[in-house]
DRENTORKOL-3810 file (N, C-alpha, C; in nm, 4 decimals):
REM DRENTORKOL-3810
@n.u->5.3635; n.v->-0.8929; n.w->-0.0704; ca.u->5.4461; ca.v->-0.9756; ca.w->-0.1038; c.u->5.4159; c.v->-1.0777; c.w->-0.1736
@n.u->5.4889; n.v->-1.1298; n.w->-0.2847; ca.u->5.4647; ca.v->-1.2549; ca.w->-0.3193; c.u->5.5852; c.v->-1.3550; c.w->-0.3184
@n.u->5.5509; n.v->-1.4941; n.w->-0.3096; ca.u->5.6629; ca.v->-1.5525; ca.w->-0.2773; c.u->5.6551; c.v->-1.6709; c.w->-0.4026
@n.u->5.7609; n.v->-1.6751; n.w->-0.4578; ca.u->5.7865; ca.v->-1.7642; ca.w->-0.5937; c.u->5.9151; c.v->-1.8041; c.w->-0.5725
@n.u->5.8702; n.v->-1.9420; n.w->-0.6060; ca.u->6.0244; ca.v->-2.0038; ca.w->-0.6143; c.u->6.0774; c.v->-2.0294; c.w->-0.4862
@n.u->5.9983; n.v->-1.9841; n.w->-0.3680; ca.u->6.0949; ca.v->-1.9977; ca.w->-0.2301; c.u->6.1265; c.v->-1.8692; c.w->-0.2210
@n.u->6.1467; n.v->-1.7915; n.w->-0.2845; ca.u->6.2072; ca.v->-1.6565; ca.w->-0.2690; c.u->6.0876; c.v->-1.5201; c.w->-0.2817
@n.u->6.1214; n.v->-1.4294; n.w->-0.1950; ca.u->6.0310; ca.v->-1.3226; ca.w->-0.1693; c.u->6.0343; c.v->-1.2356; c.w->-0.2963
@n.u->5.9461; n.v->-1.2039; n.w->-0.3477; ca.u->5.9609; ca.v->-1.1158; ca.w->-0.4480; c.u->5.8408; c.v->-0.9733; c.w->-0.4332
@n.u->5.8877; n.v->-0.8797; n.w->-0.4112; ca.u->5.8043; ca.v->-0.7583; ca.w->-0.4392; c.u->5.6888; c.v->-0.7609; c.w->-0.5480
@n.u->5.5587; n.v->-0.7230; n.w->-0.5017; ca.u->5.4800; ca.v->-0.6719; ca.w->-0.5956; c.u->5.4706; c.v->-0.5607; c.w->-0.6249
@n.u->5.5081; n.v->-0.5130; n.w->-0.7573; ca.u->5.5035; ca.v->-0.3668; ca.w->-0.7625; c.u->5.3552; c.v->-0.3048; c.w->-0.7949
@n.u->5.3331; n.v->-0.1802; n.w->-0.8027; ca.u->5.1979; ca.v->-0.1380; ca.w->-0.8763; c.u->5.1768; c.v->-0.1557; c.w->-1.0180
@n.u->5.3351; n.v->-0.1459; n.w->-1.0636; ca.u->5.3106; ca.v->-0.1703; ca.w->-1.2157; c.u->5.2700; c.v->-0.3152; c.w->-1.2737
@n.u->5.2981; n.v->-0.4264; n.w->-1.1442; ca.u->5.2796; ca.v->-0.5624; ca.w->-1.2008; c.u->5.1429; c.v->-0.5838; c.w->-1.1608
@n.u->5.0754; n.v->-0.5265; n.w->-1.0653; ca.u->4.9573; ca.v->-0.5459; ca.w->-1.0356; c.u->4.8827; c.v->-0.4614; c.w->-1.1493
@n.u->4.9142; n.v->-0.3558; n.w->-1.2176; ca.u->4.8347; ca.v->-0.2870; ca.w->-1.3068; c.u->4.8441; c.v->-0.3823; c.w->-1.4279
@n.u->4.9680; n.v->-0.4148; n.w->-1.4663; ca.u->4.9878; ca.v->-0.5209; ca.w->-1.5918; c.u->4.8652; c.v->-0.6255; c.w->-1.5846
@n.u->4.8490; n.v->-0.6896; n.w->-1.4560; ca.u->4.7840; ca.v->-0.8374; ca.w->-1.4371; c.u->4.6271; c.v->-0.7609; c.w->-1.4479
@n.u->4.5963; n.v->-0.6794; n.w->-1.4075; ca.u->4.4501; ca.v->-0.5903; ca.w->-1.3902; c.u->4.4422; c.v->-0.5886; c.w->-1.5682
@n.u->4.4895; n.v->-0.5100; n.w->-1.6056; ca.u->4.4979; ca.v->-0.4807; ca.w->-1.7805; c.u->4.4691; c.v->-0.6178; c.w->-1.8408
@n.u->4.5552; n.v->-0.6774; n.w->-1.8142; ca.u->4.5665; ca.v->-0.8292; ca.w->-1.8876; c.u->4.4097; c.v->-0.9053; c.w->-1.8746
@n.u->4.3886; n.v->-0.9264; n.w->-1.7569; ca.u->4.2535; ca.v->-0.9848; ca.w->-1.7038; c.u->4.1342; c.v->-0.8818; c.w->-1.7568
@n.u->4.1252; n.v->-0.7723; n.w->-1.7868; ca.u->4.0420; ca.v->-0.7052; ca.w->-1.8554; c.u->4.0216; c.v->-0.7035; c.w->-1.9959
@n.u->4.1550; n.v->-0.7414; n.w->-2.0672; ca.u->4.1504; ca.v->-0.7117; ca.w->-2.2004; c.u->4.1148; c.v->-0.8776; c.w->-2.2619
@n.u->4.1301; n.v->-0.9661; n.w->-2.1406; ca.u->4.0926; ca.v->-1.1070; ca.w->-2.2129; c.u->3.9564; c.v->-1.1284; c.w->-2.1810
@n.u->3.8848; n.v->-1.0445; n.w->-2.0897; ca.u->3.7373; ca.v->-1.0894; ca.w->-2.0412; c.u->3.6614; c.v->-0.9838; c.w->-2.1910
@n.u->3.7301; n.v->-0.8763; n.w->-2.2128; ca.u->3.6909; ca.v->-0.8290; ca.w->-2.3516; c.u->3.7024; c.v->-0.8714; c.w->-2.4596
@n.u->3.7738; n.v->-0.9575; n.w->-2.5015; ca.u->3.8091; ca.v->-1.0372; ca.w->-2.6167; c.u->3.7334; c.v->-1.1989; c.w->-2.6098
@n.u->3.6847; n.v->-1.2548; n.w->-2.5201; ca.u->3.5931; ca.v->-1.3456; ca.w->-2.5008; c.u->3.4651; c.v->-1.3084; c.w->-2.5135
@n.u->3.4240; n.v->-1.1715; n.w->-2.4433; ca.u->3.2916; ca.v->-1.1323; ca.w->-2.4855; c.u->3.2802; c.v->-1.1025; c.w->-2.6132
@n.u->3.3845; n.v->-1.0303; n.w->-2.6510; ca.u->3.3515; ca.v->-1.0127; ca.w->-2.8601; c.u->3.3363; c.v->-1.1192; c.w->-2.9098
@n.u->3.4337; n.v->-1.2174; n.w->-2.8929; ca.u->3.4386; ca.v->-1.3289; ca.w->-2.9695; c.u->3.2673; c.v->-1.4144; c.w->-2.9875
@n.u->3.2428; n.v->-1.4295; n.w->-2.8017; ca.u->3.1011; ca.v->-1.4812; ca.w->-2.7813; c.u->3.0117; c.v->-1.4177; c.w->-2.8709
@n.u->3.0032; n.v->-1.3153; n.w->-2.8400; ca.u->2.8541; ca.v->-1.2100; ca.w->-2.9020; c.u->2.8792; c.v->-1.2104; c.w->-3.0595
@n.u->3.0066; n.v->-1.2399; n.w->-3.1668; ca.u->3.0056; ca.v->-1.2287; ca.w->-3.2455; c.u->2.9643; c.v->-1.3518; c.w->-3.3291
@n.u->2.9960; n.v->-1.4809; n.w->-3.2306; ca.u->2.9240; ca.v->-1.6223; ca.w->-3.2692; c.u->2.8261; c.v->-1.6217; c.w->-3.2581
@n.u->2.7446; n.v->-1.5742; n.w->-3.1520; ca.u->2.6024; ca.v->-1.5550; ca.w->-3.1417; c.u->2.5357; c.v->-1.4842; c.w->-3.2644
@n.u->2.5678; n.v->-1.3417; n.w->-3.3046; ca.u->2.5218; ca.v->-1.2969; ca.w->-3.3934; c.u->2.5178; c.v->-1.3678; c.w->-3.5286
@n.u->2.6418; n.v->-1.4318; n.w->-3.5248; ca.u->2.6584; ca.v->-1.4944; ca.w->-3.6525; c.u->2.5302; c.v->-1.6265; c.w->-3.6752
@n.u->2.5361; n.v->-1.6799; n.w->-3.5846; ca.u->2.4272; ca.v->-1.7946; ca.w->-3.5833; c.u->2.2680; c.v->-1.7522; c.w->-3.5832
@n.u->2.2431; n.v->-1.5989; n.w->-3.5239; ca.u->2.1132; ca.v->-1.5885; ca.w->-3.5598; c.u->2.0681; c.v->-1.4764; c.w->-3.6145
@n.u->2.1842; n.v->-1.4268; n.w->-3.6750; ca.u->2.1483; ca.v->-1.3171; ca.w->-3.8192; c.u->2.0521; c.v->-1.3819; c.w->-3.9031
@n.u->1.9515; n.v->-1.3231; n.w->-3.9617; ca.u->1.8859; ca.v->-1.3320; ca.w->-4.0355; c.u->1.7639; c.v->-1.4578; c.w->-4.0192
@n.u->1.7637; n.v->-1.4690; n.w->-3.8743; ca.u->1.6735; ca.v->-1.5888; ca.w->-3.8368; c.u->1.5351; c.v->-1.5229; c.w->-3.7840
@n.u->1.4452; n.v->-1.5758; n.w->-3.7846; ca.u->1.3288; ca.v->-1.5399; ca.w->-3.7241; c.u->1.2640; c.v->-1.6611; c.w->-3.6517
@n.u->1.2179; n.v->-1.5793; n.w->-3.5294; ca.u->1.1740; ca.v->-1.6777; ca.w->-3.4085; c.u->0.9991; c.v->-1.6331; c.w->-3.3624
@n.u->0.9557; n.v->-1.7563; n.w->-3.3741; ca.u->0.8222; ca.v->-1.7312; ca.w->-3.3866; c.u->0.7677; c.v->-1.8175; c.w->-3.2203
@n.u->0.6827; n.v->-1.7571; n.w->-3.1655; ca.u->0.6483; ca.v->-1.8475; ca.w->-3.0375; c.u->0.4814; c.v->-1.8318; c.w->-3.0143
@n.u->0.3916; n.v->-1.9484; n.w->-3.0036; ca.u->0.2412; ca.v->-1.9257; ca.w->-2.9787; c.u->0.2441; c.v->-1.9765; c.w->-2.8485
@n.u->0.2134; n.v->-1.8917; n.w->-2.7428; ca.u->0.1947; ca.v->-1.9335; ca.w->-2.6279; c.u->0.0794; c.v->-1.8527; c.w->-2.5405
@n.u->-0.0134; n.v->-1.9254; n.w->-2.5231; ca.u->-0.1634; ca.v->-1.8671; ca.w->-2.4335; c.u->-0.2170; c.v->-1.7738; c.w->-2.5322
@n.u->-0.2233; n.v->-1.8400; n.w->-2.6451; ca.u->-0.2852; ca.v->-1.7687; ca.w->-2.7665; c.u->-0.2336; c.v->-1.6067; c.w->-2.8017
@n.u->-0.1198; n.v->-1.6024; n.w->-2.7596; ca.u->-0.0679; ca.v->-1.4734; ca.w->-2.8205; c.u->0.0991; c.v->-1.5187; c.w->-2.9029
@n.u->0.0530; n.v->-1.4590; n.w->-3.0106; ca.u->0.1968; ca.v->-1.4764; ca.w->-3.0970; c.u->0.3024; c.v->-1.4063; c.w->-3.0684
@n.u->0.4109; n.v->-1.4381; n.w->-3.0530; ca.u->0.5683; ca.v->-1.3373; ca.w->-3.0439; c.u->0.6174; c.v->-1.3965; c.w->-3.1595
@n.u->0.6915; n.v->-1.2858; n.w->-3.2392; ca.u->0.7598; ca.v->-1.2807; ca.w->-3.3407; c.u->0.8897; c.v->-1.1886; c.w->-3.3347
@n.u->1.0121; n.v->-1.2309; n.w->-3.3360; ca.u->1.1226; ca.v->-1.1741; ca.w->-3.3309; c.u->1.2222; c.v->-1.1968; c.w->-3.4356
@n.u->1.2887; n.v->-1.0958; n.w->-3.4823; ca.u->1.4065; ca.v->-1.1404; ca.w->-3.5851; c.u->1.5055; c.v->-1.0296; c.w->-3.5876
@n.u->1.6694; n.v->-1.0836; n.w->-3.5949; ca.u->1.7547; ca.v->-1.0181; ca.w->-3.5955; c.u->1.8183; c.v->-0.9840; c.w->-3.7704
@n.u->1.8243; n.v->-0.8994; n.w->-3.8209; ca.u->1.8798; ca.v->-0.8674; ca.w->-3.9399; c.u->2.0031; c.v->-0.7696; c.w->-3.9414
@n.u->2.0999; n.v->-0.8148; n.w->-3.9448; ca.u->2.2272; ca.v->-0.7056; ca.w->-3.9454; c.u->2.2781; c.v->-0.7000; c.w->-4.0903
@n.u->2.2499; n.v->-0.6110; n.w->-4.1653; ca.u->2.3423; ca.v->-0.6079; ca.w->-4.2948; c.u->2.4436; c.v->-0.5063; c.w->-4.3095
@n.u->2.5173; n.v->-0.5261; n.w->-4.4514; ca.u->2.6710; ca.v->-0.4565; ca.w->-4.4539; c.u->2.5730; c.v->-0.2990; c.w->-4.5031
@n.u->2.6426; n.v->-0.2138; n.w->-4.4579; ca.u->2.6068; ca.v->-0.0704; ca.w->-4.4700; c.u->2.6704; c.v->-0.0272; c.w->-4.6263
@n.u->2.7793; n.v->-0.1070; n.w->-4.6421; ca.u->2.8180; ca.v->-0.0716; ca.w->-4.7799; c.u->2.8091; c.v->-0.2023; c.w->-4.8770
@n.u->2.7305; n.v->-0.1271; n.w->-4.9906; ca.u->2.7132; ca.v->-0.2383; ca.w->-5.0979; c.u->2.8237; c.v->-0.3201; c.w->-5.1321
@n.u->2.8316; n.v->-0.4745; n.w->-5.1766; ca.u->2.9319; ca.v->-0.5567; ca.w->-5.2039; c.u->3.0122; c.v->-0.4882; c.w->-5.3602
@n.u->3.1172; n.v->-0.5103; n.w->-5.3234; ca.u->3.1908; ca.v->-0.4604; ca.w->-5.4552; c.u->3.2212; c.v->-0.2902; c.w->-5.4739
@n.u->3.1722; n.v->-0.2193; n.w->-5.4089; ca.u->3.1942; ca.v->-0.0795; ca.w->-5.4133; c.u->3.3056; c.v->-0.0065; c.w->-5.3131
@n.u->3.4028; n.v->0.0485; n.w->-5.3619; ca.u->3.5073; ca.v->0.0756; ca.w->-5.3096; c.u->3.4969; c.v->0.2168; c.w->-5.2361
@n.u->3.5623; n.v->0.2051; n.w->-5.0975; ca.u->3.5208; ca.v->0.3369; ca.w->-5.0399; c.u->3.6506; c.v->0.4054; c.w->-5.0634
@n.u->3.6436; n.v->0.5621; n.w->-5.0547; ca.u->3.7163; ca.v->0.6460; ca.w->-5.0998; c.u->3.7116; c.v->0.7524; c.w->-4.9793
@n.u->3.7758; n.v->0.7969; n.w->-4.9534; ca.u->3.7934; ca.v->0.9062; ca.w->-4.8783; c.u->3.8845; c.v->0.9905; c.w->-4.9283
@n.u->3.7788; n.v->1.1333; n.w->-4.9608; ca.u->3.8283; ca.v->1.2398; ca.w->-5.0033; c.u->3.8800; c.v->1.3280; c.w->-4.9371
@n.u->4.0075; n.v->1.4085; n.w->-4.9257; ca.u->4.0456; ca.v->1.5179; ca.w->-4.8738; c.u->4.0295; c.v->1.6555; c.w->-4.9092
@n.u->3.9364; n.v->1.7410; n.w->-4.8104; ca.u->3.8558; ca.v->1.8262; ca.w->-4.8774; c.u->4.0015; c.v->1.9414; c.w->-4.9038
@n.u->3.9845; n.v->2.0274; n.w->-5.0205; ca.u->4.0899; ca.v->2.1031; ca.w->-5.0868; c.u->4.0596; c.v->2.2657; c.w->-4.9950
@n.u->4.1577; n.v->2.3340; n.w->-4.9416; ca.u->4.1489; ca.v->2.4543; ca.w->-4.9026; c.u->4.1467; c.v->2.5465; c.w->-5.0209
@n.u->4.0294; n.v->2.6198; n.w->-5.0180; ca.u->3.9980; ca.v->2.7061; ca.w->-5.1652; c.u->4.1144; c.v->2.8292; c.w->-5.1361
@n.u->4.1572; n.v->2.8589; n.w->-5.0280; ca.u->4.2375; ca.v->2.9981; ca.w->-4.9834; c.u->4.3909; c.v->2.9536; c.w->-5.0553
@n.u->4.4506; n.v->2.8113; n.w->-5.0533; ca.u->4.5539; ca.v->2.8021; ca.w->-5.0989; c.u->4.5680; c.v->2.7350; c.w->-5.2574
@n.u->4.4351; n.v->2.7329; n.w->-5.3006; ca.u->4.4356; ca.v->2.6576; ca.w->-5.4364; c.u->4.4510; c.v->2.7729; c.w->-5.5666
END
């Protein structure tokens, strides 16, 4: 039971599920937002490190798969038996 404003209120299973779902969606939203921000900052950047005589180089390049200015068209297949 929950106590709210001095009155007892039963917490139903659906209320708990709604709270859980809301919490999970909020966490997913934060992770996607932070991840997108990090990728935007480090995209097309190269990191180089020279430590103990070993050189390490890493880079992240994420490019669009569709060339700019090209319009995507979805073509519906034609059924030859009805044509």
